[in-house]
C-alpha positions in Angstrom: -27.8 -18.2 36.7 -25.9 -15.4 34.9 -27.2 -12.2 36.6 -27.4 -8.7 35.3 -25.3 -6.7 37.7 -24.5 -3.3 36.2 -26.2 -0.9 33.8 -24.2 2.0 32.5 -25.1 4.8 30.1 -23.1 7.2 27.9 -25.3 10.0 26.6 -25.9 13.4 25.2 -29.2 14.9 24.0 -29.2 13.0 20.8 -27.8 9.5 21.5 -27.4 7.1 24.5 -25.4 3.9 24.5 -26.3 1.4 27.2 -23.6 -1.0 28.5 -24.7 -4.0 30.6 -22.4 -6.3 32.6 -23.2 -9.7 33.9 -22.1 -11.6 37.0 -19.6 -13.5 34.9 -18.2 -10.4 33.3 -20.0 -10.6 30.0 -20.7 -7.2 28.4 -23.5 -6.2 26.1 -24.3 -3.0 24.3 -27.6 -1.3 23.2 -29.1 2.1 22.9 -32.2 4.1 23.7 -34.3 6.1 21.3 -32.4 9.1 20.0 -35.1 11.6 20.8 -34.1 13.6 23.9 -31.9 10.7 24.8 -30.6 12.4 28.0 -34.2 12.5 29.3 -34.9 8.9 28.4 -31.7 7.7 30.2 -33.1 9.2 33.4 -36.2 7.1 33.0 -34.0 4.1 32.3 -32.0 4.4 35.5 -34.9 5.4 37.7 -37.7 3.1 36.4 -36.2 0.2 34.5 -32.8 -0.5 36.1 -34.2 -1.2 39.7 -36.3 -4.0 38.2 -33.8 -5.4 35.8 -30.7 -5.6 38.0 -30.3 -9.1 39.5 -32.4 -10.8 36.9 -31.2 -13.7 34.7 -29.4 -12.0 31.8 -30.2 -14.9 29.5 -34.0 -15.0 30.2 -35.0 -13.4 26.9 -38.6 -13.9 25.6 -38.7 -11.4 22.6 -35.4 -10.2 20.6 -35.4 -7.8 17.6 -32.3 -7.2 15.4 -31.5 -5.5 12.1 -30.7 -7.1 8.8 -29.5 -5.3 5.7 -28.6 -1.6 5.8 -31.0 1.3 6.4 -32.5 2.2 2.9 -29.6 0.1 1.6 -30.9 -0.8 -1.9 -30.0 -4.5 -1.3 -26.6 -3.6 0.1 -25.8 -5.3 3.5 -23.9 -3.6 6.3 -21.0 -5.9 5.2 -21.1 -8.7 2.6 -22.9 -11.8 3.9 -23.9 -10.3 7.3 -27.6 -11.0 7.0 -27.3 -14.7 6.0 -24.7 -15.2 8.7 -26.3 -13.4 11.7 -29.7 -14.9 11.5 -28.8 -18.5 12.3 -26.2 -17.4 14.8 -28.8 -15.5 16.8 -31.3 -18.3 16.6 -28.6 -20.8 17.9 -27.5 -18.6 20.7 -30.9 -17.6 22.0 -32.5 -21.0 21.4 -35.8 -22.1 20.0 -37.9 -20.7 22.9 -37.0 -17.1 22.1 -39.2 -15.1 19.7 -37.1 -13.4 17.1 -38.1 -10.3 15.3 -36.2 -8.7 12.4 -36.2 -5.1 11.1 -35.2 -4.7 7.5 -34.9 -0.9 7.9 -36.4 -0.3 4.4 -33.2 -1.9 3.0 -34.3 -4.2 0.3 -36.0 -4.4 -3.1 -38.8 -7.0 -3.3 -36.7 -9.9 -4.8 -34.0 -9.6 -2.3 -36.5 -9.0 0.6 -38.2 -12.3 -0.4 -34.8 -14.1 -0.3 -34.1 -12.7 3.1 -37.6 -13.5 4.3 -37.1 -17.2 3.3 -33.9 -17.3 5.4 -35.9 -15.8 8.3 -38.6 -18.3 7.9 -36.1 -21.2 7.8 -34.7 -19.9 11.2 -38.1 -19.5 12.9 -38.2 -15.7 12.8 -41.8 -14.5 13.4 -41.7 -10.9 12.2 -40.1 -9.1 9.3 -40.4 -5.3 9.7 -40.0 -2.7 6.8 -38.4 -5.1 4.3 -38.7 -2.5 1.5 -38.7 1.3 1.5 -41.5 2.0 3.8 -43.1 4.5 1.4 -43.3 1.9 -1.4 -46.4 0.1 -0.3 -46.7 -2.0 -3.5 -43.1 -3.3 -3.0 -43.9 -4.3 0.5 -47.1 -6.0 -0.6 -45.1 -8.2 -3.0 -43.1 -9.4 0.0 -46.1 -9.9 2.2 -47.9 -11.9 -0.5 -44.8 -14.1 -1.1 -43.9 -15.1 2.5 -45.5 -17.0 5.3 -43.7 -14.9 7.9 -45.6 -11.8 9.2 -44.5 -8.7 7.3 -45.0 -5.6 9.4 -44.7 -1.8 8.9 -45.9 1.7 9.5 -43.4 3.0 12.1 -42.6 6.1 10.2 -45.9 6.7 8.4 -47.5 9.9 9.7 -50.3 10.8 7.3 -53.7 9.2 7.9 -54.5 8.9 4.2 -51.4 6.9 3.7 -52.3 4.6 6.5 -55.8 4.1 5.0 -54.1 3.3 1.7 -51.6 0.8 3.3 -54.4 -0.9 5.1 -56.8 -1.1 2.2 -54.0 -2.5 0.1 -53.2 -5.0 2.8 -49.5 -4.2 2.2 -48.5 -5.7 5.6 -49.8 -8.5 7.9 -49.4 -6.3 11.0 -49.4 -2.5 11.3 -47.0 -0.8 13.6 -48.0 2.9 14.2 -45.4 4.9 16.0 -47.1 7.2 18.5 -44.4 9.9 18.2 -44.4 9.8 14.4 -48.2 10.0 14.2 -48.5 12.8 16.7 -50.1 11.3 19.7 -52.6 8.8 21.1 -55.6 10.1 19.3 -54.2 9.7 15.8 -52.7 6.4 16.8 -56.1 5.2 17.9 -57.6 6.3 14.5 -55.1 4.0 12.8 -55.9 1.2 15.2 -59.6 1.6 14.3 -58.8 1.5 10.6 -56.8 -1.7 11.1 -59.4 -3.3 13.3 -62.1 -2.6 10.6 -59.9 -4.4 8.1 -59.1 -7.3 10.4 -55.4 -6.4 10.6 -53.5 -6.8 14.0 -51.9 -3.7 15.5 -48.6 -3.7 17.4 -47.6 -0.1 18.3 -43.9 0.5 17.5 
């Protein structure tokens, strides 16, 4: 078993990079949310690290990664990255790991549908924000065209927009972000809207 033996962080108020090291010397990088990152990193070391250290570093149930580029208008981070990275991650993590993908509002509908088909072919179960998140009709085109679950809502903060998105059935799963929405009460209102429409909710 390859164990997780070290968790290091490099942070200021606005960003925190997390470096993990395994018993065989493998290194991985990640980050925490950029909101008051120096506070979040204290939580990481005090409440997460004691439970994570010593565990199997390859025992991964759920893994989410980005494709495209944030609000990229069909431009990838570098040419060919999206089509290359999806099968590589599936091959490395194996068929038992659930893969989720975030499009970061990066695609127009035609390109999002192409990418979604690649995701489907590689057993990805979740395609988040394939199109600009404020363009609900664009996202609906993708939702209607694909079998994969299309999700969204992380950055939506106005309740009337949520009602419109839900009434339109623009996504298969709604993902309210508690911080963006302004707290639990408003998030529960969105959850009730979605429940009435028969749409699953996965808080972001």
